[in-house]
C-alpha positions in Angstrom: 12.4 42.6 -26.1 11.1 42.5 -22.8 13.4 44.1 -20.0 13.8 42.5 -16.8 13.9 44.3 -13.6 17.1 42.3 -11.7 19.6 43.4 -9.3 22.2 40.4 -9.5 23.2 38.0 -12.0 25.0 34.8 -11.5 27.6 33.7 -14.4 28.5 30.1 -14.5 31.5 28.7 -16.2 33.6 25.3 -16.5 36.8 25.4 -14.9 37.9 21.6 -15.1 36.6 18.6 -16.8 37.9 15.0 -16.0 36.8 11.8 -17.5 36.9 9.0 -14.8 37.3 5.2 -16.1 37.1 2.2 -13.8 37.7 -1.4 -14.7 35.6 -3.9 -12.9 37.3 -7.3 -13.1 35.8 -10.8 -14.0 34.6 -12.2 -10.8 33.8 -16.0 -10.2 31.4 -17.6 -7.8 31.6 -21.0 -6.6 28.5 -22.7 -5.1 30.1 -25.6 -2.8 26.6 -26.9 -2.3 25.7 -27.8 -6.0 24.7 -31.4 -6.7 26.1 -30.9 -10.2 29.6 -31.3 -11.3 31.9 -28.7 -10.5 32.0 -27.1 -13.8 28.4 -26.4 -13.3 28.5 -24.9 -9.9 30.8 -22.1 -10.9 29.2 -18.6 -12.2 31.2 -15.9 -13.9 30.3 -12.1 -13.7 31.8 -10.6 -16.9 34.2 -7.8 -16.2 33.3 -4.4 -17.6 34.5 -0.8 -18.0 32.3 2.4 -16.6 33.2 5.8 -17.1 31.8 9.1 -16.2 32.7 12.5 -16.6 33.2 15.0 -13.5 32.8 18.7 -14.5 34.1 21.5 -12.0 32.2 24.7 -11.9 32.8 28.1 -10.8 29.9 30.5 -10.1 30.2 34.2 -9.5 27.4 36.4 -8.4 27.4 40.2 -9.5 25.6 43.3 -8.0 23.9 44.7 -11.6 24.1 48.4 -10.0 27.6 48.5 -9.1 28.9 45.7 -11.7 30.9 44.2 -8.3 31.6 40.7 -7.6 29.6 40.1 -4.4 29.9 36.3 -4.2 31.8 33.2 -5.8 31.3 29.5 -5.4 32.6 26.2 -6.8 31.0 22.6 -7.2 31.2 19.5 -9.2 28.8 17.7 -10.9 28.9 14.3 -12.9 26.8 12.8 -15.6 25.7 10.1 -13.3 22.7 12.2 -13.0 20.9 14.2 -16.0 21.5 17.6 -16.8 18.3 18.7 -15.1 19.3 17.0 -12.1 22.6 18.3 -11.8 21.3 22.0 -12.6 18.9 21.6 -9.7 21.5 20.6 -7.2 23.9 23.5 -8.5 21.1 25.8 -7.9 20.0 24.4 -4.5 23.8 24.5 -3.2 24.1 28.3 -4.4 21.0 29.1 -2.7 21.9 27.4 0.7 25.3 29.1 0.8 23.8 32.5 0.0 21.5 32.2 2.6 24.3 31.1 5.1 25.9 34.2 4.6 22.8 36.3 5.0 22.0 37.1 1.5 18.4 37.8 0.7 17.0 35.8 -2.5 13.9 36.5 -4.5 13.2 34.6 -7.9 10.6 35.6 -10.3 
């Protein structure tokens, strides 16, 4: 097994998960300028239900040498995006927050 030389580690856990459901009602559109009979000048858009899952994450950064917690952060992600897109957004958010707090970062 290859050993890595690291000075910190981030642990991420799901702290909450919510299923959001939205009902989109049927809508009717009427074209007042239609040459056809009234019944032909109406269009219906069917109603539908859409849902998405929102997951709240908590991240904790530990110093490996001291085993002390040095940073925590929270964020939410939804299933509107792919897992890869969500992970990229989470990592970018972590990096921005750590840099804002003056913590140096290097990745291998």
